[in-house]
C-alpha atoms as one frame of an Amber mdcrd trajectory, in Angstrom:
protein
  11.975 -19.847 -14.481  10.781 -18.826 -18.206   7.302 -17.530 -16.640   8.977
 -15.423 -13.756  10.934 -14.257 -16.759   8.206 -13.576 -18.889   6.033 -12.371
 -16.087   8.528  -9.705 -14.939   9.150  -8.492 -18.553   5.784  -7.607 -19.308
   4.995  -6.186 -15.701   8.297  -3.934 -16.443   7.162  -3.032 -19.973   3.522
  -2.446 -19.113   5.237   0.054 -16.252   7.464   1.778 -18.758   4.533   2.678
 -21.342   2.098   3.987 -18.223   4.972   6.187 -17.108   6.188   7.157 -20.293
   2.560   7.883 -21.467   2.310  10.021 -17.954   5.444  11.831 -18.212   4.266
  12.903 -21.719   1.035  14.074 -20.985   2.026  16.479 -18.020   5.071  17.781
 -20.049   3.432  18.173 -23.364   0.537  19.773 -21.369   2.681  21.876 -19.153
   0.412  20.683 -16.057   2.796  21.193 -13.319   4.323  24.695 -14.180   0.535
  26.100 -14.886  -0.687  24.399 -11.718   2.351  26.479 -10.158   1.653  29.517
 -11.608  -2.282  29.166 -10.882  -1.285  28.732  -7.385   1.122  31.228  -7.213
   3.812  28.943  -5.448   6.756  29.147  -8.007   9.205  29.236  -4.985   8.069
  25.570  -4.133   8.492  23.954  -7.670  11.056  21.413  -6.280   7.880  20.415
  -3.622   6.103  19.627  -6.510   8.216  17.795  -8.286   9.446  15.339  -4.993
   5.482  15.062  -4.262   4.581  13.827  -7.902   7.914  11.395  -7.713   7.155
  10.550  -4.318   3.580   9.825  -5.025   4.126   8.038  -7.822   6.245   5.315
  -6.181   4.414   5.209  -2.935   1.336   4.847  -4.757   2.449   2.312  -7.174
   4.070   0.334  -4.282   0.849   0.316  -2.409  -1.149  -0.958  -5.010   1.161
  -3.693  -5.433   1.549  -4.996  -1.471  -2.653  -4.297  -0.931  -1.725  -2.148
   1.750  -4.345  -1.056   4.018  -4.641   2.097   6.743  -6.622   1.845   9.652
  -6.773   5.382  10.149  -9.753   7.525  12.634 -12.491   9.817  10.777 -10.625
  12.573  12.080  -7.252  12.109  10.481  -9.395  10.966   7.271 -11.066  14.432
   6.921  -7.822  16.345   6.229  -6.133  13.930   3.698  -9.201  13.245   1.719
  -9.617  17.006   1.711  -6.002  17.607   0.292  -6.207  14.739  -2.294  -9.961
  16.590  -3.209  -7.889  20.194  -3.295  -5.096  18.709  -5.629  -7.326  16.770
  -7.917  -9.195  19.851  -8.583  -6.471  22.315  -8.922  -4.805  19.320 -11.388
  -8.483  19.172 -13.506  -8.811  23.360 -13.155  -5.004  23.443 -14.986  -5.547
  20.526 -17.173  -8.913  22.178 -18.654  -7.472  25.925 -18.601  -4.096  24.458
 -20.783  -6.591  22.785 -23.393  -9.537  25.755 -23.404 -12.389  22.944 -22.694
 -14.478  26.110 -21.151 -14.293  28.944 -23.131 -14.856  26.227 -26.556 -17.822
  24.268 -24.549 -19.507  28.042 -23.781 -19.111  28.757 -27.476 -20.800  25.730
 -28.395 -23.365  25.590 -26.028 -24.173  29.575 -26.880 -23.332  30.820 -23.413
 -20.605  33.043 -24.405 -21.322  36.001 -22.008 -21.834  33.777 -18.880 -18.990
  31.753 -18.388 -19.640  32.050 -14.511 -22.705  29.807 -14.873 -20.926  27.422
 -16.627 -18.374  27.186 -14.153 -20.935  27.127 -11.392 -22.975  24.195 -12.675
 -19.720  22.603 -13.315 -18.428  22.870  -9.694 -22.027  22.402  -8.393 -22.145
  19.140 -10.264 -19.013  17.788  -8.986 -19.747  18.410  -5.577 -23.010  16.689
  -5.913 -22.294  13.895  -7.412 -19.406  13.329  -5.143 -21.307  13.533  -1.961
 -24.151  11.376  -3.982 -20.804   8.668  -4.274 -19.475   8.777  -0.659 -23.325
   9.098   1.225 -25.002   6.523  -0.994 -22.069   3.761  -1.939 -19.472   4.323
   0.811 -20.199   1.440   3.440 -22.989  -0.389   1.422
């Protein structure tokens, strides 16, 4: 009985700490509002909020339950594309909020060639992702 109560308290505390850190990260940096501003979808801000809340809840539940989905490849392609677009937009909003790319271009001495730095990052991410999926998945 004591072990169960102790595990409950530790699990709840860990979840609260991670949740508070995520909320602080998103609110201090203003990631979601900036993502809405970049995508010009201010009318759908409630959908962003509900998607974030439901995604967090369902993601946490799925990890605790060890859920597996048996989906066809044709259904996985748009799901993967949607996840990739979301993560890419979130990363772009984060880098824009904290001005990573302009600082990077100044530090490496290519101030006037910002587009080259952006394309290098994009192509590097695409090549790295393709290498990961082609080489490591199903091996």
